Phi, psi and omega in degrees: 000116182265150175207160177236136181253148180226125177273112182260012180086286182276348179200172180243143175243134178235131182241123178252107182279132175200140176250021183279344187236155178274354184239158175246139177241131173241124179244130172263117184249093177271147175204153173209159175302128191287135167234149190303317184291340180302324185297314179297312183295316185291318176299317181296312183300312184294322178296322179290319179302324183273007171270001178139152178239186184296317181285324180237087193286355177230161177300322182297316180292329175294318180293320178296320178295322179293326176299321179293341178258034178058040174077038175304138183240153173215152179202163177214160170209145174251145180203154173273133181224092185066234181278357188247152167258130185241145171239122177246111180249117185246141176235134183233128178213158182289144172303138185301332182290347176259001181238257179203162183299135178097351182293326180299310181298318180295321179295316180294324177295324179290325175301315177300316182299317184290314186273325192240003176224066187288166178282087184232138176222132180054041176070027181208149171284150181302131184296331179294323176290319179300316181293321178297312180296321179303315181297322178293314182295320179293325176292320176299321179295316178297316180297322179303312183291346177268354178271115186302313184295313180297316180301310184296319180296317180290321180296324177298316180294323178296323178284325184285314183220073187295335183257015183249152176297343178303327185262007178293143180293130183293341180262349181107190185251132183304314183299322181285318179300330182286339186245353178297136178240179184298324179290318177303316183294322180292323176296322179289325176301317178295324177296320178303313183288326187267331190248332183285139170290148184222127166245137175242127180242129177247128179230122180161193179280099188256010183302126177078007182243124178264085182299321178304317180294319180295314183293326180300324180283333186265340188253114182273050179244119182224010180276121177287142179235155174288146178302148179288162178267174178302123185280349185291136171260119181260139177270128183232348180246128186230138179284143173287330178222132181295150177260153183240130177238128176240124181234136182253130178221165181278072174238157182288322185240171179254144179241130177251124177233125180244126178258129178242136174267141182246128178301156177308135184244160172286166179302317179296320182294314184282335178280326190234316185287313180298320175301321178289321175303313180297321177300315180296318185288302185206035185273002180170192184289349178262004186283163180295319179297316182296314182292325184277304188281320183271304188283313184284318185251352177052045183263354182209160175263344173205146174204138181200163175236158184212123180261127179250096189295328185293338182239002177065040182231138171244127181248142174242127184237136178213142172262117187225172167272142185298333179292340183263009187305302185297319181292321180296316179298318180297317180293325177294316177298319179297321180295320178294322178295325179302315180293318180300327180269358177085020180276064175207161189258163175296327178297320178296321177298313181296326176296320177295316179299319179296320179299314180287327176299317178298319179295320180294323179297332181282352181303322183269012180276349178207150177296328179297317178296320180295319179294316180300320179296318180292318179299317177297321177298317181289317186279322188240008177058033177282159180287154173274177193308308185297322177292321178299315181300326179280315188287329180297332180290343185274353182293130181243169177298322179298320177301315183293319179298321180294316181290325181302327180286349180264001181260120185238120177294129186245305187228129177250115184241126176244120170267105188271113178285137180236357182290132180270148174282158180300325180296326180291329184275345183288000000 
């Protein structure tokens, strides 16, 4: 995957040329060192921005304008990525050769209107939009806490690392969301433009189009920023014995979430060896956890593991009956010991390598995948597709055994369901 980079002073532009798709995707990748209040403000701000801009003051008028541009689409997501809070704002539109002359310029102008010419008066966003968005965000927050899986995963992180950004709520804080006003949001919008680091990635048929020159005219960002620091969060403190937290809530089923800290790894280990370790442990229906806990002992209806390289954490999640808690934990510990002792086959390793090879081949199947791969390369110095395809083949059993010893179980969290079924009450 080839790309060209352009230093625009206040931000960077990256262009990925490809004629495989009929559409062009432009992603604005904002990021800053995370502070807790940023999550509430950024979620609130983006939701308000998409309720209308100065030229198109309502969501409906924005949608009608996008229809005139052959269905131009936009979306955003905020996420924690290591030490940083990131905002990914994506715009998708058809290549001009499939529409009509002038559509590219009109599409780019609408991007400018949405992101850089908001519906602001007297230094504040309209309070009616703010109040509407507030009600939506508070409802999303309430719904989150009613979701067993989301609740259990966050509570485990809060118990595991209570003073770390790792455990910050992804939707923000209720108390802050309740008091943010239109003026606060506009001040935060200015902070976004002046303080956040920005990469812009364009992926599509760019032949004959100078995107850096076009973007320079459309983007009113000229504040120089210091380069960002290494975004990786490394785990350096490990428990000699894992701690156990049991919490009871009115849910039908019980959720078990186990957090493991992973010692600092080499670039090769966290890019390639840990993914294969995770595949062996709980990466699918062929994993040791699935075969042992679910199939052999029938203790759960689902079980899986997930490695988060940016924060050095591996999580194991299972849906169980509360009576099976102790036995399930013992089997999970035994499964981890199996890998540590090398009780797995070369065939299992090759199956994992094949799974990741297939995933890497899909990187060039969509502009969104290509952009995500490049952003990871820029932020975390990960390899690009062709290097990934070669390096994943180099993972050996010895590599996996070495990494297995760096995985330490830290926190065992059980969300114990206590709600009775109607049949039980009859």
